[in-house]
Every structure is written in C-alpha cells, then in structure tokens.
The first five atom37 places (N, CA, C, CB, O) and aatype in JSON, in Angstrom:
{
  "aatype": [12, 5, 9, 15, 1, 1, 9, 14, 1, 11, 0, 1, 9, 6, 9, 19, 14, 12, 9, 3, 16, 9, 13, 13, 10, 10, 19, 13, 13, 12, 19, 0, 16, 10, 15, 12, 16, 11, 5, 5, 7, 10, 14, 19, 2, 10, 14, 1, 0, 0, 16, 7, 6, 1, 6, 9, 1, 6, 2, 19, 16, 10, 16, 10, 16, 11, 6, 7, 1, 10, 18, 18, 2, 11, 11, 6, 9, 7, 10, 16, 3, 10, 15, 14, 1, 10, 6, 0, 3, 10, 15, 6, 2, 14, 11, 19, 10, 19, 9, 9, 2, 0, 3, 16, 6, 19, 10, 8, 7, 1, 19, 19, 6, 19, 12, 3, 6, 19, 11, 0, 10, 7, 0, 0, 1, 12, 0, 9, 0, 16, 11, 10, 11, 3, 5, 1],
  "atom_mask": [
    [1, 1, 1, 1, 1],
    [1, 1, 1, 1, 1],
    [1, 1, 1, 1, 1],
    [1, 1, 1, 1, 1],
    [1, 1, 1, 1, 1],
    [1, 1, 1, 1, 1],
    [1, 1, 1, 1, 1],
    [1, 1, 1, 1, 1],
    [1, 1, 1, 1, 1],
    [1, 1, 1, 1, 1],
    [1, 1, 1, 1, 1],
    [1, 1, 1, 1, 1],
    [1, 1, 1, 1, 1],
    [1, 1, 1, 1, 1],
    [1, 1, 1, 1, 1],
    [1, 1, 1, 1, 1],
    [1, 1, 1, 1, 1],
    [1, 1, 1, 1, 1],
    [1, 1, 1, 1, 1],
    [1, 1, 1, 1, 1],
    [1, 1, 1, 1, 1],
    [1, 1, 1, 1, 1],
    [1, 1, 1, 1, 1],
    [1, 1, 1, 1, 1],
    [1, 1, 1, 1, 1],
    [1, 1, 1, 1, 1],
    [1, 1, 1, 1, 1],
    [1, 1, 1, 1, 1],
    [1, 1, 1, 1, 1],
    [1, 1, 1, 1, 1],
    [1, 1, 1, 1, 1],
    [1, 1, 1, 1, 1],
    [1, 1, 1, 1, 1],
    [1, 1, 1, 1, 1],
    [1, 1, 1, 1, 1],
    [1, 1, 1, 1, 1],
    [1, 1, 1, 1, 1],
    [1, 1, 1, 1, 1],
    [1, 1, 1, 1, 1],
    [1, 1, 1, 1, 1],
    [1, 1, 1, 0, 1],
    [1, 1, 1, 1, 1],
    [1, 1, 1, 1, 1],
    [1, 1, 1, 1, 1],
    [1, 1, 1, 1, 1],
    [1, 1, 1, 1, 1],
    [1, 1, 1, 1, 1],
    [1, 1, 1, 1, 1],
    [1, 1, 1, 1, 1],
    [1, 1, 1, 1, 1],
    [1, 1, 1, 1, 1],
    [1, 1, 1, 0, 1],
    [1, 1, 1, 1, 1],
    [1, 1, 1, 1, 1],
    [1, 1, 1, 1, 1],
    [1, 1, 1, 1, 1],
    [1, 1, 1, 1, 1],
    [1, 1, 1, 1, 1],
    [1, 1, 1, 1, 1],
    [1, 1, 1, 1, 1],
    [1, 1, 1, 1, 1],
    [1, 1, 1, 1, 1],
    [1, 1, 1, 1, 1],
    [1, 1, 1, 1, 1],
    [1, 1, 1, 1, 1],
    [1, 1, 1, 1, 1],
    [1, 1, 1, 1, 1],
    [1, 1, 1, 0, 1],
    [1, 1, 1, 1, 1],
    [1, 1, 1, 1, 1],
    [1, 1, 1, 1, 1],
    [1, 1, 1, 1, 1],
    [1, 1, 1, 1, 1],
    [1, 1, 1, 1, 1],
    [1, 1, 1, 1, 1],
    [1, 1, 1, 1, 1],
    [1, 1, 1, 1, 1],
    [1, 1, 1, 0, 1],
    [1, 1, 1, 1, 1],
    [1, 1, 1, 1, 1],
    [1, 1, 1, 1, 1],
    [1, 1, 1, 1, 1],
    [1, 1, 1, 1, 1],
    [1, 1, 1, 1, 1],
    [1, 1, 1, 1, 1],
    [1, 1, 1, 1, 1],
    [1, 1, 1, 1, 1],
    [1, 1, 1, 1, 1],
    [1, 1, 1, 1, 1],
    [1, 1, 1, 1, 1],
    [1, 1, 1, 1, 1],
    [1, 1, 1, 1, 1],
    [1, 1, 1, 1, 1],
    [1, 1, 1, 1, 1],
    [1, 1, 1, 1, 1],
    [1, 1, 1, 1, 1],
    [1, 1, 1, 1, 1],
    [1, 1, 1, 1, 1],
    [1, 1, 1, 1, 1],
    [1, 1, 1, 1, 1],
    [1, 1, 1, 1, 1],
    [1, 1, 1, 1, 1],
    [1, 1, 1, 1, 1],
    [1, 1, 1, 1, 1],
    [1, 1, 1, 1, 1],
    [1, 1, 1, 1, 1],
    [1, 1, 1, 1, 1],
    [1, 1, 1, 1, 1],
    [1, 1, 1, 0, 1],
    [1, 1, 1, 1, 1],
    [1, 1, 1, 1, 1],
    [1, 1, 1, 1, 1],
    [1, 1, 1, 1, 1],
    [1, 1, 1, 1, 1],
    [1, 1, 1, 1, 1],
    [1, 1, 1, 1, 1],
    [1, 1, 1, 1, 1],
    [1, 1, 1, 1, 1],
    [1, 1, 1, 1, 1],
    [1, 1, 1, 1, 1],
    [1, 1, 1, 1, 1],
    [1, 1, 1, 0, 1],
    [1, 1, 1, 1, 1],
    [1, 1, 1, 1, 1],
    [1, 1, 1, 1, 1],
    [1, 1, 1, 1, 1],
    [1, 1, 1, 1, 1],
    [1, 1, 1, 1, 1],
    [1, 1, 1, 1, 1],
    [1, 1, 1, 1, 1],
    [1, 1, 1, 1, 1],
    [1, 1, 1, 1, 1],
    [1, 1, 1, 1, 1],
    [1, 1, 1, 1, 1],
    [1, 1, 1, 1, 1],
    [1, 1, 1, 1, 1]
  ],
  "atom_positions": [
    [[8.07, 53.76, 46.53], [7.32, 52.99, 45.6], [7.27, 51.55, 46.08], [7.92, 53.1, 44.2], [8.26, 50.95, 46.48]],
    [[6.07, 51.04, 46.0], [5.85, 49.71, 46.51], [5.55, 48.78, 45.33], [4.69, 49.69, 47.55], [4.67, 49.07, 44.52]],
    [[6.26, 47.69, 45.23], [6.08, 46.71, 44.15], [5.14, 45.63, 44.64], [7.45, 46.09, 43.69], [5.34, 45.01, 45.69]],
    [[4.11, 45.42, 43.86], [3.16, 44.38, 44.26], [3.67, 43.01, 43.81], [1.75, 44.67, 43.67], [4.17, 42.84, 42.7]],
    [[3.52, 42.09, 44.68], [3.94, 40.72, 44.38], [2.71, 39.87, 44.06], [4.76, 40.1, 45.57], [1.69, 39.93, 44.75]],
    [[2.84, 39.12, 43.05], [1.78, 38.18, 42.76], [1.91, 36.95, 43.63], [1.79, 37.8, 41.3], [3.0, 36.44, 43.89]],
    [[0.79, 36.5, 44.06], [0.81, 35.29, 44.84], [0.85, 34.11, 43.86], [-0.44, 35.2, 45.79], [-0.03, 33.98, 43.01]],
    [[1.84, 33.27, 43.97], [1.93, 32.16, 43.0], [0.78, 31.17, 43.19], [3.28, 31.42, 43.14], [0.39, 30.8, 44.3]],
    [[0.26, 30.76, 42.04], [-0.81, 29.76, 42.09], [-0.24, 28.4, 42.41], [-1.57, 29.73, 40.76], [0.92, 28.09, 42.11]],
    [[-1.07, 27.6, 43.01], [-0.66, 26.24, 43.31], [-0.79, 25.4, 42.02], [-1.53, 25.62, 44.49], [-1.74, 25.56, 41.25]],
    [[0.15, 24.54, 41.81], [0.11, 23.67, 40.63], [-1.04, 22.67, 40.81], [1.5, 22.91, 40.42], [-1.26, 22.13, 41.9]],
    [[-1.75, 22.44, 39.72], [-2.83, 21.48, 39.8], [-2.83, 20.62, 38.54], [-4.18, 22.17, 39.99], [-2.35, 21.04, 37.49]],
    [[-3.37, 19.46, 38.66], [-3.4, 18.51, 37.55], [-4.77, 18.63, 36.88], [-3.14, 17.03, 38.03], [-5.81, 18.48, 37.51]],
    [[-4.73, 18.92, 35.6], [-5.97, 19.03, 34.83], [-6.42, 17.61, 34.46], [-5.77, 19.92, 33.53], [-5.63, 16.83, 33.92]],
    [[-7.63, 17.28, 34.72], [-8.15, 15.94, 34.52], [-8.71, 15.73, 33.12], [-9.22, 15.64, 35.54], [-8.64, 14.62, 32.61]],
    [[-9.26, 16.77, 32.49], [-9.9, 16.64, 31.18], [-8.92, 16.18, 30.11], [-10.51, 17.96, 30.76], [-9.24, 15.24, 29.39]],
    [[-7.74, 16.8, 29.97], [-6.8, 16.29, 28.95], [-6.35, 14.86, 29.22], [-5.59, 17.19, 28.87], [-6.08, 14.1, 28.29]],
    [[-6.27, 14.5, 30.5], [-5.87, 13.15, 30.83], [-6.96, 12.15, 30.4], [-5.58, 13.03, 32.34], [-6.65, 11.07, 29.88]],
    [[-8.23, 12.51, 30.61], [-9.33, 11.64, 30.18], [-9.35, 11.5, 28.67], [-10.68, 12.19, 30.67], [-9.56, 10.41, 28.14]],
    [[-9.12, 12.63, 27.95], [-9.06, 12.56, 26.49], [-7.96, 11.61, 26.02], [-8.83, 13.95, 25.91], [-8.16, 10.84, 25.08]],
    [[-6.81, 11.68, 26.66], [-5.7, 10.81, 26.28], [-6.04, 9.34, 26.55], [-4.44, 11.22, 27.05], [-5.72, 8.47, 25.74]],
    [[-6.67, 9.07, 27.67], [-7.05, 7.69, 28.01], [-8.04, 7.15, 26.98], [-7.65, 7.63, 29.43], [-7.9, 6.01, 26.52]],
    [[-9.04, 7.95, 26.62], [-10.02, 7.49, 25.62], [-9.35, 7.27, 24.28], [-11.17, 8.52, 25.48], [-9.68, 6.3, 23.58]],
    [[-8.44, 8.13, 23.9], [-7.73, 7.95, 22.64], [-6.95, 6.63, 22.64], [-6.77, 9.13, 22.4], [-6.99, 5.89, 21.65]],
    [[-6.26, 6.34, 23.74], [-5.52, 5.08, 23.82], [-6.46, 3.88, 23.8], [-4.67, 5.05, 25.09], [-6.14, 2.87, 23.19]],
    [[-7.61, 3.98, 24.45], [-8.58, 2.91, 24.46], [-9.08, 2.61, 23.04], [-9.76, 3.28, 25.37], [-9.12, 1.45, 22.63]],
    [[-9.44, 3.63, 22.32], [-9.91, 3.45, 20.93], [-8.79, 2.91, 20.06], [-10.44, 4.78, 20.35], [-9.03, 2.03, 19.23]],
    [[-7.59, 3.41, 20.22], [-6.47, 2.92, 19.45], [-6.24, 1.43, 19.64], [-5.23, 3.67, 19.81], [-6.07, 0.7, 18.67]],
    [[-6.25, 0.97, 20.88], [-6.01, -0.46, 21.13], [-7.19, -1.32, 20.7], [-5.72, -0.69, 22.61], [-6.99, -2.46, 20.3]],
    [[-8.4, -0.79, 20.78], [-9.56, -1.55, 20.29], [-9.47, -1.77, 18.8], [-10.86, -0.83, 20.62], [-9.69, -2.89, 18.32]],
    [[-9.15, -0.73, 18.05], [-9.02, -0.84, 16.59], [-7.83, -1.72, 16.23], [-8.86, 0.56, 15.94], [-7.92, -2.54, 15.32]],
    [[-6.74, -1.56, 16.93], [-5.56, -2.37, 16.65], [-5.85, -3.86, 16.9], [-4.37, -1.9, 17.5], [-5.41, -4.71, 16.13]],
    [[-6.57, -4.18, 17.96], [-6.89, -5.55, 18.29], [-7.81, -6.17, 17.25], [-7.53, -5.63, 19.66], [-7.63, -7.32, 16.87]],
    [[-8.81, -5.39, 16.78], [-9.72, -5.9, 15.77], [-9.03, -6.16, 14.45], [-10.85, -4.96, 15.56], [-9.39, -7.1, 13.75]],
    [[-8.06, -5.34, 14.09], [-7.35, -5.55, 12.83], [-6.38, -6.71, 12.9], [-6.61, -4.29, 12.44], [-5.97, -7.23, 11.86]],
    [[-6.0, -7.15, 14.09], [-5.08, -8.27, 14.22], [-5.78, -9.62, 14.16], [-4.32, -8.14, 15.51], [-5.14, -10.63, 13.87]],
    [[-7.09, -9.66, 14.43], [-7.78, -10.95, 14.45], [-8.1, -11.39, 13.03], [-9.07, -10.86, 15.28], [-8.37, -10.56, 12.16]],
    [[-8.06, -12.66, 12.81], [-8.36, -13.22, 11.51], [-9.81, -13.72, 11.54], [-7.36, -14.39, 11.15], [-10.14, -14.66, 12.25]],
    [[-10.65, -13.06, 10.77], [-12.07, -13.37, 10.78], [-12.47, -14.02, 9.46], [-12.91, -12.1, 11.03], [-12.92, -13.34, 8.53]],
    [[-12.3, -15.32, 9.38], [-12.7, -16.03, 8.19], [-13.0, -17.47, 8.56], [-11.62, -15.94, 7.09], [-12.59, -17.95, 9.62]],
    [[-13.7, -18.15, 7.69], [-14.05, -19.54, 7.92], [-12.98, -20.47, 7.41], [0.0, 0.0, 0.0], [-11.81, -20.08, 7.28]],
    [[-13.36, -21.68, 7.12], [-12.43, -22.66, 6.58], [-12.19, -22.38, 5.11], [-12.97, -24.1, 6.78], [-13.13, -22.03, 4.39]],
    [[-10.96, -22.51, 4.65], [-10.66, -22.15, 3.25], [-11.1, -23.25, 2.27], [-9.16, -21.89, 3.09], [-10.47, -24.3, 2.19]],
    [[-12.16, -23.0, 1.55], [-12.6, -23.88, 0.46], [-12.82, -23.03, -0.76], [-13.89, -24.66, 0.84], [-13.16, -21.85, -0.66]],
    [[-12.63, -23.62, -1.91], [-12.83, -22.93, -3.18], [-14.22, -23.26, -3.67], [-11.74, -23.33, -4.23], [-14.44, -24.33, -4.24]],
    [[-15.17, -22.34, -3.46], [-16.59, -22.59, -3.82], [-16.8, -22.41, -5.3], [-17.53, -21.65, -3.04], [-16.18, -21.55, -5.93]],
    [[-17.7, -23.25, -5.88], [-18.07, -23.02, -7.29], [-18.89, -21.75, -7.41], [-18.87, -24.23, -7.85], [-19.4, -21.22, -6.42]],
    [[-19.02, -21.25, -8.64], [-19.72, -19.99, -8.89], [-21.1, -20.26, -9.47], [-18.91, -19.08, -9.85], [-21.29, -21.2, -10.25]],
    [[-22.08, -19.42, -9.06], [-23.45, -19.5, -9.6], [-24.03, -18.1, -9.67], [-24.35, -20.42, -8.72], [-23.8, -17.29, -8.78]],
    [[-24.79, -17.82, -10.72], [-25.38, -16.51, -10.92], [-26.56, -16.27, -9.98], [-25.82, -16.35, -12.34], [-26.9, -15.11, -9.74]],
    [[-27.18, -17.3, -9.46], [-28.38, -17.16, -8.63], [-28.1, -17.41, -7.16], [-29.46, -18.12, -9.11], [-29.01, -17.8, -6.42]],
    [[-26.89, -17.18, -6.72], [-26.53, -17.42, -5.32], [-27.13, -16.36, -4.4], [0.0, 0.0, 0.0], [-27.46, -15.26, -4.85]],
    [[-27.28, -16.71, -3.11], [-27.75, -15.78, -2.1], [-26.6, -15.36, -1.22], [-28.86, -16.41, -1.26], [-25.64, -16.12, -1.04]],
    [[-26.68, -14.17, -0.66], [-25.58, -13.62, 0.15], [-25.48, -14.25, 1.52], [-25.76, -12.13, 0.3], [-24.46, -14.87, 1.84]],
    [[-26.51, -14.11, 2.35], [-26.44, -14.56, 3.74], [-27.78, -15.13, 4.17], [-26.02, -13.41, 4.66], [-28.83, -14.55, 3.9]],
    [[-27.73, -16.25, 4.85], [-28.94, -16.89, 5.37], [-28.7, -17.17, 6.85], [-29.29, -18.22, 4.59], [-27.63, -17.64, 7.23]],
    [[-29.7, -16.9, 7.67], [-29.56, -17.12, 9.11], [-30.2, -18.43, 9.52], [-30.18, -15.97, 9.89], [-30.91, -19.06, 8.73]],
    [[-29.95, -18.85, 10.75], [-30.42, -20.08, 11.32], [-30.03, -21.26, 10.42], [-31.94, -20.02, 11.52], [-30.88, -21.88, 9.77]],
    [[-28.76, -21.55, 10.39], [-28.32, -22.62, 9.5], [-27.26, -23.48, 10.17], [-27.77, -22.04, 8.2], [-26.67, -23.13, 11.19]],
    [[-27.03, -24.62, 9.56], [-25.97, -25.55, 9.92], [-25.07, -25.62, 8.71], [-26.52, -26.98, 10.34], [-25.55, -25.8, 7.59]],
    [[-23.79, -25.47, 8.9], [-22.84, -25.49, 7.8], [-22.05, -26.79, 7.81], [-21.9, -24.28, 7.87], [-21.4, -27.13, 8.8]],
    [[-22.12, -27.5, 6.7], [-21.31, -28.69, 6.5], [-20.27, -28.34, 5.44], [-22.19, -29.94, 6.08], [-20.62, -27.9, 4.34]],
    [[-19.02, -28.53, 5.77], [-17.95, -28.17, 4.85], [-17.17, -29.42, 4.46], [-17.01, -27.12, 5.48], [-16.72, -30.17, 5.33]],
    [[-17.01, -29.63, 3.17], [-16.21, -30.72, 2.61], [-14.98, -30.12, 1.99], [-17.03, -31.56, 1.57], [-15.08, -29.34, 1.04]],
    [[-13.81, -30.46, 2.51], [-12.56, -29.92, 1.97], [-12.06, -30.84, 0.86], [-11.49, -29.75, 3.08], [-12.52, -31.97, 0.72]],
    [[-11.09, -30.32, 0.08], [-10.56, -31.14, -1.02], [-9.77, -32.33, -0.5], [-9.68, -30.29, -1.94], [-9.53, -33.28, -1.25]],
    [[-9.36, -32.32, 0.75], [-8.7, -33.47, 1.35], [-9.67, -34.55, 1.78], [-7.89, -33.04, 2.54], [-9.26, -35.65, 2.16]],
    [[-10.98, -34.27, 1.71], [-12.0, -35.23, 2.07], [-12.49, -35.11, 3.5], [0.0, 0.0, 0.0], [-13.23, -35.99, 3.95]],
    [[-12.12, -34.09, 4.21], [-12.57, -33.9, 5.58], [-13.96, -33.29, 5.62], [-11.59, -33.04, 6.35], [-14.32, -32.5, 4.75]],
    [[-14.72, -33.65, 6.64], [-16.08, -33.13, 6.84], [-16.09, -32.3, 8.12], [-17.14, -34.28, 6.92], [-15.65, -32.77, 9.17]],
    [[-16.58, -31.08, 8.02], [-16.67, -30.17, 9.17], [-18.14, -29.83, 9.41], [-15.82, -28.85, 8.94], [-18.89, -29.56, 8.47]],
    [[-18.54, -29.86, 10.67], [-19.88, -29.49, 11.09], [-19.76, -28.18, 11.89], [-20.56, -30.64, 11.94], [-19.3, -28.18, 13.03]],
    [[-20.18, -27.08, 11.27], [-20.02, -25.74, 11.89], [-18.59, -25.52, 12.35], [-21.0, -25.58, 13.08], [-18.35, -25.15, 13.5]],
    [[-17.63, -25.76, 11.44], [-16.19, -25.53, 11.64], [-15.53, -26.5, 12.61], [-15.98, -24.14, 12.13], [-14.4, -26.25, 13.04]],
    [[-16.2, -27.59, 12.98], [-15.58, -28.62, 13.82], [-15.53, -29.93, 13.01], [-16.38, -28.82, 15.17], [-16.54, -30.38, 12.48]],
    [[-14.33, -30.51, 12.94], [-14.15, -31.7, 12.14], [-14.88, -32.9, 12.77], [-12.66, -32.01, 11.98], [-14.77, -33.17, 13.97]],
    [[-15.64, -33.59, 11.91], [-16.36, -34.8, 12.36], [-16.25, -35.85, 11.26], [-17.87, -34.5, 12.7], [-15.79, -35.57, 10.16]],
    [[-16.69, -37.06, 11.58], [-16.77, -38.13, 10.58], [-18.23, -38.21, 10.11], [0.0, 0.0, 0.0], [-19.12, -37.63, 10.73]],
    [[-18.47, -38.94, 9.01], [-19.8, -39.07, 8.5], [-20.73, -39.78, 9.48], [-19.77, -39.8, 7.19], [-21.94, -39.53, 9.49]],
    [[-20.16, -40.67, 10.31], [-20.97, -41.37, 11.3], [-21.42, -40.41, 12.44], [-20.17, -42.56, 11.88], [-22.46, -40.64, 13.05]],
    [[-20.64, -39.37, 12.7], [-20.98, -38.41, 13.75], [-21.98, -37.36, 13.27], [-19.71, -37.73, 14.25], [-22.5, -36.57, 14.07]],
    [[-22.25, -37.35, 11.98], [-23.14, -36.32, 11.42], [-24.57, -36.47, 11.91], [-23.12, -36.37, 9.89], [-25.2, -35.49, 12.31]],
    [[-25.1, -37.72, 11.88], [-26.52, -37.91, 12.21], [-26.89, -37.5, 13.64], [-26.88, -39.35, 12.01], [-27.91, -36.83, 13.79]],
    [[-26.14, -37.84, 14.7], [-26.55, -37.41, 16.02], [-26.54, -35.89, 16.19], [-25.66, -38.03, 17.05], [-27.42, -35.33, 16.84]],
    [[-25.55, -35.23, 15.61], [-25.47, -33.78, 15.76], [-26.59, -33.08, 14.98], [-24.11, -33.27, 15.31], [-27.2, -32.14, 15.49]],
    [[-26.84, -33.54, 13.76], [-27.88, -32.92, 12.96], [-29.26, -33.21, 13.52], [-27.79, -33.38, 11.53], [-30.14, -32.35, 13.48]],
    [[-29.47, -34.42, 14.03], [-30.75, -34.74, 14.66], [-31.04, -33.81, 15.84], [-30.77, -36.2, 15.14], [-32.17, -33.35, 16.02]],
    [[-30.0, -33.53, 16.62], [-30.18, -32.63, 17.77], [-30.57, -31.23, 17.31], [-28.88, -32.55, 18.61], [-31.46, -30.61, 17.9]],
    [[-29.93, -30.73, 16.27], [-30.27, -29.4, 15.75], [-31.67, -29.39, 15.12], [-29.23, -28.94, 14.7], [-32.42, -28.42, 15.27]],
    [[-32.03, -30.47, 14.41], [-33.35, -30.53, 13.78], [-34.45, -30.66, 14.83], [-33.42, -31.7, 12.79], [-35.55, -30.14, 14.62]],
    [[-34.19, -31.34, 15.93], [-35.22, -31.44, 16.97], [-35.43, -30.09, 17.66], [-34.84, -32.53, 18.01], [-36.53, -29.77, 18.12]],
    [[-34.37, -29.32, 17.72], [-34.45, -27.98, 18.32], [-35.16, -27.0, 17.38], [-33.03, -27.46, 18.66], [-35.97, -26.19, 17.82]],
    [[-34.87, -27.08, 16.09], [-35.47, -26.2, 15.1], [-35.67, -26.97, 13.8], [-34.59, -24.92, 14.86], [-34.71, -27.14, 13.05]],
    [[-36.87, -27.46, 13.5], [-37.08, -28.26, 12.29], [-36.91, -27.48, 10.99], [-38.45, -28.85, 12.32], [-36.77, -28.08, 9.93]],
    [[-36.91, -26.15, 11.06], [-36.75, -25.34, 9.84], [-35.31, -24.91, 9.61], [-37.63, -24.11, 9.91], [-35.05, -23.99, 8.84]],
    [[-34.38, -25.58, 10.28], [-32.97, -25.21, 10.12], [-32.52, -25.49, 8.7], [-32.09, -25.97, 11.14], [-32.91, -26.5, 8.1]],
    [[-31.71, -24.61, 8.16], [-31.2, -24.74, 6.81], [-29.81, -25.36, 6.86], [-31.17, -23.38, 6.1], [-28.93, -24.88, 7.57]],
    [[-29.62, -26.43, 6.11], [-28.31, -27.11, 6.07], [-27.6, -26.61, 4.8], [-28.45, -28.71, 6.07], [-28.07, -26.83, 3.68]],
    [[-26.47, -25.93, 5.0], [-25.68, -25.41, 3.88], [-24.46, -26.29, 3.7], [-25.26, -23.92, 4.11], [-23.72, -26.54, 4.65]],
    [[-24.27, -26.77, 2.49], [-23.12, -27.63, 2.18], [-22.09, -26.78, 1.43], [-23.56, -28.88, 1.33], [-22.35, -26.3, 0.33]],
    [[-20.93, -26.62, 2.02], [-19.8, -25.94, 1.38], [-18.85, -27.02, 0.9], [-19.07, -24.92, 2.36], [-18.11, -27.6, 1.7]],
    [[-18.86, -27.31, -0.4], [-17.98, -28.33, -0.93], [-16.96, -27.69, -1.86], [-18.79, -29.41, -1.68], [-17.3, -26.91, -2.75]],
    [[-15.71, -28.02, -1.65], [-14.66, -27.52, -2.54], [-14.92, -28.04, -3.95], [-13.23, -27.95, -2.04], [-15.52, -29.1, -4.13]],
    [[-14.46, -27.29, -4.97], [-14.68, -27.7, -6.35], [-13.96, -29.01, -6.7], [-14.24, -26.61, -7.29], [-14.34, -29.68, -7.66]],
    [[-12.94, -29.36, -5.94], [-12.19, -30.57, -6.21], [-12.7, -31.8, -5.47], [-10.78, -30.34, -5.86], [-12.14, -32.89, -5.63]],
    [[-13.76, -31.67, -4.67], [-14.34, -32.8, -3.95], [-15.11, -33.67, -4.96], [-15.3, -32.3, -2.78], [-15.81, -33.16, -5.84]],
    [[-14.95, -34.98, -4.8], [-15.68, -35.89, -5.7], [-17.18, -35.75, -5.52], [-15.26, -37.34, -5.46], [-17.68, -35.6, -4.41]],
    [[-17.88, -35.81, -6.65], [-19.34, -35.65, -6.64], [-20.0, -36.68, -5.74], [-19.9, -35.76, -8.06], [-20.97, -36.38, -5.04]],
    [[-19.47, -37.91, -5.75], [-20.05, -39.0, -4.91], [-20.0, -38.66, -3.42], [0.0, 0.0, 0.0], [-20.92, -39.01, -2.67]],
    [[-18.96, -38.0, -2.99], [-18.83, -37.63, -1.57], [-19.89, -36.6, -1.21], [-17.43, -37.07, -1.28], [-20.49, -36.69, -0.13]],
    [[-20.12, -35.62, -2.09], [-21.14, -34.59, -1.84], [-22.53, -35.24, -1.79], [-21.1, -33.48, -2.95], [-23.33, -34.92, -0.91]],
    [[-22.82, -36.15, -2.72], [-24.11, -36.83, -2.74], [-24.28, -37.69, -1.49], [-24.24, -37.7, -4.01], [-25.38, -37.79, -0.95]],
    [[-23.22, -38.3, -1.03], [-23.26, -39.12, 0.19], [-23.69, -38.25, 1.39], [-21.85, -39.79, 0.46], [-24.56, -38.65, 2.18]],
    [[-23.1, -37.09, 1.52], [-23.45, -36.19, 2.62], [-24.88, -35.67, 2.45], [-22.45, -35.0, 2.68], [-25.63, -35.6, 3.43]],
    [[-25.26, -35.31, 1.23], [-26.61, -34.82, 0.98], [-27.64, -35.89, 1.3], [-26.76, -34.35, -0.48], [-28.7, -35.59, 1.85]],
    [[-27.35, -37.14, 0.96], [-28.25, -38.25, 1.24], [-28.43, -38.45, 2.73], [-27.74, -39.53, 0.6], [-29.54, -38.71, 3.2]],
    [[-27.34, -38.33, 3.48], [-27.41, -38.47, 4.93], [-28.27, -37.35, 5.55], [-26.0, -38.45, 5.53], [-29.05, -37.59, 6.46]],
    [[-28.09, -36.16, 5.05], [-28.84, -35.01, 5.55], [-30.32, -35.18, 5.25], [-28.31, -33.69, 4.94], [-31.17, -34.95, 6.11]],
    [[-30.63, -35.6, 4.03], [-32.05, -35.8, 3.62], [-32.68, -36.93, 4.41], [-32.14, -36.1, 2.09], [-33.85, -36.84, 4.78]],
    [[-31.93, -38.01, 4.69], [-32.45, -39.15, 5.45], [-32.78, -38.76, 6.88], [-31.44, -40.29, 5.46], [-33.65, -39.37, 7.5]],
    [[-32.12, -37.75, 7.42], [-32.4, -37.29, 8.77], [-33.63, -36.38, 8.83], [-31.2, -36.56, 9.34], [-34.08, -36.01, 9.91]],
    [[-34.18, -36.02, 7.68], [-35.41, -35.23, 7.67], [-35.21, -33.75, 7.52], [0.0, 0.0, 0.0], [-36.13, -32.99, 7.83]],
    [[-34.08, -33.3, 7.07], [-33.86, -31.87, 6.87], [-34.7, -31.42, 5.66], [-32.33, -31.54, 6.65], [-34.53, -31.91, 4.55]],
    [[-35.61, -30.49, 5.93], [-36.5, -30.03, 4.87], [-35.84, -28.99, 3.98], [-37.77, -29.47, 5.46], [-36.22, -28.84, 2.82]],
    [[-34.84, -28.26, 4.5], [-34.21, -27.2, 3.74], [-32.71, -27.5, 3.64], [-34.46, -25.8, 4.41], [-32.03, -27.72, 4.64]],
    [[-32.2, -27.52, 2.4], [-30.79, -27.78, 2.16], [-30.34, -26.9, 0.99], [-30.54, -29.3, 1.86], [-31.08, -26.68, 0.03]],
    [[-29.1, -26.4, 1.08], [-28.56, -25.57, 0.01], [-27.09, -25.9, -0.17], [-28.76, -24.05, 0.32], [-26.42, -26.38, 0.75]],
    [[-26.6, -25.62, -1.38], [-25.19, -25.78, -1.68], [-24.6, -24.39, -1.86], [-24.98, -26.68, -2.97], [-25.08, -23.6, -2.68]],
    [[-23.57, -24.1, -1.11], [-22.94, -22.76, -1.15], [-22.16, -22.57, -2.43], [-22.01, -22.55, 0.06], [-21.45, -23.47, -2.88]],
    [[-22.3, -21.38, -3.03], [-21.6, -21.03, -4.26], [-21.1, -19.61, -4.15], [-22.51, -21.2, -5.49], [-21.49, -18.87, -3.25]],
    [[-20.23, -19.23, -5.08], [-19.8, -17.85, -5.24], [-20.59, -17.27, -6.41], [-18.25, -17.74, -5.47], [-21.01, -18.0, -7.31]],
    [[-20.78, -15.95, -6.4], [-21.39, -15.29, -7.56], [-20.42, -15.27, -8.72], [-21.84, -13.86, -7.2], [-19.22, -15.04, -8.53]],
    [[-20.93, -15.49, -9.92], [-20.1, -15.4, -11.12], [-19.81, -13.96, -11.42], [-20.77, -16.08, -12.33], [-20.62, -13.08, -11.14]],
    [[-18.65, -13.71, -11.99], [-18.31, -12.35, -12.46], [-19.19, -12.02, -13.66], [-16.77, -12.25, -12.84], [-19.4, -12.87, -14.52]],
    [[-19.7, -10.82, -13.72], [-20.58, -10.41, -14.78], [-19.77, -9.91, -15.98], [-21.54, -9.33, -14.28], [-19.93, -8.76, -16.39]],
    [[-18.91, -10.73, -16.55], [-18.07, -10.33, -17.69], [-18.54, -10.97, -18.94], [-16.62, -10.68, -17.46], [-17.95, -10.75, -20.01]]
  ]
}
C-alpha cells in the first residue's frame, strides 16, 4: 500500500486583508483628527433677533469683544487700521457685506463708532450679527 503525500503549499501573504486594514486605519485617524480640532470663531455673546439670517457669503467680519478689542476677520486690529483693510476689500469687491459681531456688553457708542467708520468708507451693505430668539 502506497500512501500519497501532499505537496505542502508555499506560504504567501494575502494583500487584500492588508489593504482593508490600512484603509480602516486611515479612516480612523482622519475621523480622530477632525474630532480633535476646535472649529469655532471668537467667543462673543450675540444678541437675539427673530429675523436673523443663518449664513451669508462674501463678507468681512468685524468683531467687538466685551473687553473693547476689535477684530477684522479674526485678526486683532485698532480702529485706525480698519480703513486701509476695508478699503482694500471694497476695491476688490464693492458688494462685500460687512458683518458686525458685537458682544451684548459692548457700549453702544463703540458699535456706532465702528459702524460710522465702515459707512464712511463706502460700504453699501452692512449687518449686525444676532442669534435667533427661542420660540417660547
């Protein structure tokens, strides 16, 4: 009686499960990285209005904090630095919308001062940012 011997197969590395694992790790690290980033603007407490709009494009954001600081698109500036920057943006796009984010504790005179400067530079469109009121 003769016993047949099987010829042993050569070991080989399967590439498909390895690719699946690599893609899984890639997606995991992408999602983990996105959840670690802080995606928010400057912290101001906006007043509430029932007729507010959600999102407007092509705009310049001026932020007045309760400490009295002025920010131009999230970069701190002085009131004297406002006119050259805004003039440059208005010359590039005359229909640019200037949005003023003023904290509720900012003095009214300071907000009017900034609005007057913006209007003197020829900005045709200006808005004051608000939060929507709760419908209670």
